[in-house]
KEDORO-819287 format. One record per residue: residue number from 1; residue in one letter; x, y negated, z negated of N, C-alpha, C in turn. Coordinates in nm, 4 decimals, always signed. Layout:
NUM/A/X/Y/Z/X/Y/Z/X/Y/Z .
...
END
This chain:
1/M/+19.2447/-5.9022/+4.6805/+19.1033/-5.8472/+4.7176/+19.1358/-5.6968/+4.6684 .
2/V/+19.0689/-5.6546/+4.5998/+19.0327/-5.4834/+4.5238/+19.0122/-5.3979/+4.6427 .
3/D/+19.0243/-5.3189/+4.7016/+18.9862/-5.2014/+4.7620/+18.8796/-5.1122/+4.7103 .
4/V/+18.7613/-5.1360/+4.7233/+18.6585/-5.0620/+4.7052/+18.5841/-4.9711/+4.7745 .
5/N/+18.6224/-4.9674/+4.8700/+18.6178/-4.8673/+5.0152/+18.6422/-4.7140/+4.9797 .
6/T/+18.6160/-4.6745/+4.8498/+18.7006/-4.5412/+4.8108/+18.5786/-4.4051/+4.8406 .
7/K/+18.6640/-4.3125/+4.8400/+18.5456/-4.1858/+4.7855/+18.4808/-4.1518/+4.6918 .
8/G/+18.5276/-4.1933/+4.6361/+18.4688/-4.2474/+4.4903/+18.3410/-4.2989/+4.4723 .
9/V/+18.3660/-4.4613/+4.5436/+18.2632/-4.5312/+4.5401/+18.1718/-4.5051/+4.6332 .
10/N/+18.1920/-4.4294/+4.7601/+18.0860/-4.3889/+4.8851/+18.0074/-4.2767/+4.8029 .
11/D/+18.0932/-4.1816/+4.7349/+17.9841/-4.0690/+4.6892/+17.9143/-4.1170/+4.5836 .
12/A/+17.9336/-4.1978/+4.5118/+17.8314/-4.2566/+4.4091/+17.7519/-4.3378/+4.4983 .
13/F/+17.7609/-4.3670/+4.6168/+17.6383/-4.4937/+4.6608/+17.5469/-4.4269/+4.6992 .
14/E/+17.5919/-4.2510/+4.7752/+17.4804/-4.1505/+4.8435/+17.4349/-4.0937/+4.7382 .
15/R/+17.5050/-4.0551/+4.6202/+17.3934/-3.9993/+4.5325/+17.2398/-4.1154/+4.5003 .
16/L/+17.3374/-4.2538/+4.4797/+17.2209/-4.3314/+4.4386/+17.1026/-4.2741/+4.5764 .
17/S/+17.1582/-4.3811/+4.6485/+17.0639/-4.3176/+4.7956/+17.0103/-4.2157/+4.7734 .
18/A/+17.0375/-4.1281/+4.7529/+16.9652/-4.0104/+4.7596/+16.8542/-3.9678/+4.6346 .
19/A/+16.8815/-4.0374/+4.5308/+16.7704/-4.0531/+4.3777/+16.7122/-4.1722/+4.4244 .
20/A/+16.6905/-4.2436/+4.5067/+16.6251/-4.3065/+4.5543/+16.5200/-4.2469/+4.6513 .
21/L/+16.5564/-4.2358/+4.7439/+16.4754/-4.1594/+4.8112/+16.4061/-4.0238/+4.8326 .
22/Q/+16.4283/-3.9755/+4.7562/+16.4200/-3.8290/+4.6719/+16.3072/-3.8049/+4.5774 .
23/N/+16.3638/-3.9070/+4.4840/+16.3048/-3.8596/+4.3575/+16.2287/-4.0155/+4.2906 .
24/A/+16.2072/-4.0832/+4.3845/+16.0973/-4.2371/+4.3685/+15.9780/-4.1826/+4.3479 .
25/D/+15.8939/-4.2130/+4.2215/+15.7914/-4.1866/+4.1988/+15.6866/-4.3001/+4.2771 .
26/S/+15.5717/-4.3067/+4.2726/+15.4648/-4.4042/+4.3070/+15.4883/-4.5083/+4.3405 .
27/E/+15.5334/-4.5665/+4.2023/+15.5863/-4.6850/+4.1874/+15.7126/-4.7575/+4.2464 .
28/G/+15.8123/-4.6629/+4.3029/+15.9178/-4.6623/+4.3478/+16.0479/-4.6786/+4.1882 .
29/N/+16.0094/-4.6275/+4.1155/+16.1007/-4.6088/+4.0138/+16.1881/-4.4765/+4.0278 .
30/C/+16.2900/-4.4752/+3.9764/+16.3754/-4.2957/+3.9843/+16.4629/-4.3276/+3.8726 .
31/I/+16.5074/-4.2126/+3.8752/+16.6317/-4.1513/+3.7074/+16.7494/-4.1701/+3.8308 .
32/V/+16.8611/-4.2352/+3.8047/+16.9857/-4.2138/+3.8702/+17.0981/-4.2141/+3.7202 .
33/D/+17.2293/-4.1608/+3.7871/+17.3335/-4.1606/+3.6619/+17.3816/-4.2580/+3.6341 .
34/T/+17.4292/-4.2973/+3.5374/+17.4533/-4.4037/+3.4842/+17.6033/-4.4408/+3.5214 .
35/N/+17.6679/-4.3191/+3.5623/+17.7928/-4.3367/+3.6179/+17.7904/-4.3620/+3.7288 .
36/D/+17.7086/-4.3486/+3.7973/+17.7108/-4.3707/+3.9330/+17.6613/-4.4834/+3.9453 .
37/L/+17.5680/-4.5303/+3.9092/+17.5536/-4.6926/+3.9095/+17.6826/-4.7999/+3.8626 .
38/S/+17.6771/-4.7365/+3.7452/+17.8006/-4.8585/+3.6953/+17.9113/-4.8402/+3.7533 .
39/T/+17.9553/-4.7218/+3.8399/+18.0973/-4.7300/+3.9727/+18.0262/-4.8550/+4.1062 .
40/L/+17.9090/-4.7962/+4.1207/+17.8850/-4.9132/+4.2204/+17.8489/-5.0716/+4.2200 .
41/L/+17.8167/-5.0914/+4.0646/+17.7825/-5.2210/+4.0299/+17.9588/-5.2769/+3.9919 .
42/M/+18.0560/-5.1861/+3.9725/+18.1870/-5.2373/+3.9435/+18.2779/-5.2782/+4.0987 .
43/A/+18.2377/-5.1843/+4.1778/+18.2893/-5.1712/+4.2834/+18.2144/-5.3130/+4.3348 .
44/F/+18.1276/-5.3194/+4.3844/+17.9892/-5.4745/+4.3930/+18.1174/-5.5819/+4.3297 .
45/T/+18.1101/-5.5766/+4.2105/+18.1876/-5.6639/+4.1557/+18.3176/-5.7948/+4.1689 .
46/L/+18.3504/-5.6399/+4.2080/+18.5452/-5.6609/+4.2268/+18.5073/-5.7246/+4.3953 .
47/S/+18.4648/-5.6610/+4.4476/+18.4416/-5.6885/+4.5980/+18.4014/-5.8070/+4.6601 .
48/K/+18.2945/-5.9003/+4.5663/+18.2325/-6.0145/+4.6030/+18.3797/-6.1292/+4.5806 .
49/Q/+18.3662/-6.2090/+4.6825/+18.4769/-6.3357/+4.6994/+18.3946/-6.4689/+4.6160 .
50/K/+18.4378/-6.5247/+4.5742/+18.3681/-6.6441/+4.4933/+18.2893/-6.7248/+4.6187 .
51/N/+18.1699/-6.7572/+4.6039/+18.0803/-6.8460/+4.6941/+18.0632/-6.7790/+4.7997 .
52/V/+18.1085/-6.6520/+4.8375/+18.0613/-6.5845/+4.9958/+18.0047/-6.4773/+4.9704 .
53/N/+17.8984/-6.4888/+5.0841/+17.8262/-6.3374/+5.0743/+17.8188/-6.3114/+5.2593 .
54/T/+17.9592/-6.1908/+5.1899/+17.9362/-6.1332/+5.3118/+17.9349/-5.9491/+5.2986 .
55/Y/+17.8115/-5.9393/+5.4010/+17.7893/-5.8140/+5.4254/+17.8431/-5.7571/+5.5368 .
56/S/+17.9140/-5.5882/+5.5440/+17.9387/-5.5482/+5.6763/+17.8758/-5.4115/+5.6689 .
57/S/+17.9419/-5.3127/+5.7656/+17.9218/-5.1665/+5.7987/+17.9789/-5.0952/+5.6664 .
58/G/+18.1102/-5.1534/+5.5905/+18.1655/-5.0959/+5.4985/+18.2970/-5.0472/+5.5817 .
59/E/+18.3529/-5.0655/+5.7054/+18.4593/-4.9850/+5.7753/+18.5470/-5.1301/+5.8080 .
60/G/+18.6468/-5.0466/+5.7291/+18.7570/-5.1295/+5.7735/+18.7430/-5.2740/+5.6797 .
61/V/+18.6669/-5.2836/+5.5825/+18.6478/-5.4219/+5.4730/+18.6165/-5.3461/+5.3449 .
62/S/+18.6489/-5.4364/+5.2845/+18.6104/-5.3666/+5.1216/+18.4704/-5.4543/+5.0391 .
63/H/+18.3854/-5.4466/+5.1126/+18.2282/-5.5028/+5.0918/+18.1391/-5.4139/+5.0896 .
64/I/+18.0754/-5.3835/+4.9950/+17.9703/-5.3073/+4.9899/+17.8071/-5.3297/+5.0570 .
65/V/+17.8005/-5.2435/+5.1251/+17.6772/-5.2801/+5.2076/+17.5317/-5.2506/+5.1147 .
66/T/+17.4521/-5.3811/+5.1365/+17.3163/-5.3840/+5.0181/+17.2120/-5.3330/+5.1438 .
67/Q/+17.1497/-5.2454/+5.0955/+16.9893/-5.2561/+5.1401/+16.9026/-5.1721/+5.0711 .
68/T/+16.7907/-5.2010/+5.0758/+16.6565/-5.1701/+4.9888/+16.6199/-5.0584/+5.0142 .
69/L/+16.5529/-4.9883/+4.9146/+16.4741/-4.8587/+4.9247/+16.3532/-4.8861/+5.0771 .
70/T/+16.3149/-4.9880/+5.1142/+16.2293/-5.0090/+5.2431/+16.3188/-4.9998/+5.3519 .
71/D/+16.4619/-5.0478/+5.3560/+16.5170/-5.0270/+5.5026/+16.5724/-4.8777/+5.4534 .
72/F/+16.5678/-4.7930/+5.4068/+16.5618/-4.6744/+5.4006/+16.4846/-4.5915/+5.4436 .
73/N/+16.3601/-4.6318/+5.4029/+16.2477/-4.5381/+5.4381/+16.2485/-4.5783/+5.5789 .
74/A/+16.2391/-4.7350/+5.6134/+16.2524/-4.7220/+5.7849/+16.3010/-4.6231/+5.8498 .
75/K/+16.4465/-4.6076/+5.7956/+16.5184/-4.5201/+5.8762/+16.4821/-4.4149/+5.8949 .
76/V/+16.4200/-4.3446/+5.7937/+16.3654/-4.1941/+5.7676/+16.2404/-4.1851/+5.8662 .
77/E/+16.1857/-4.2886/+5.8973/+16.0295/-4.2956/+5.9181/+16.0570/-4.2665/+6.0858 .
END
């Protein structure tokens, strides 16, 4: 398995999260950096195991945490 829990991937995730939270319009659309998006998609693809849906906190494992904008908004409120 490829370790994708790296500073670069975590930084890209943070920037994408910030863009979604701070720059979303009334329809939920936002502009994100394509390099950040492709980094996160690549990391997610590399971390997926065949036919297994495993999600965790990201600490000590090589899986990406998936959350929706609604999940983030619930934490902010």
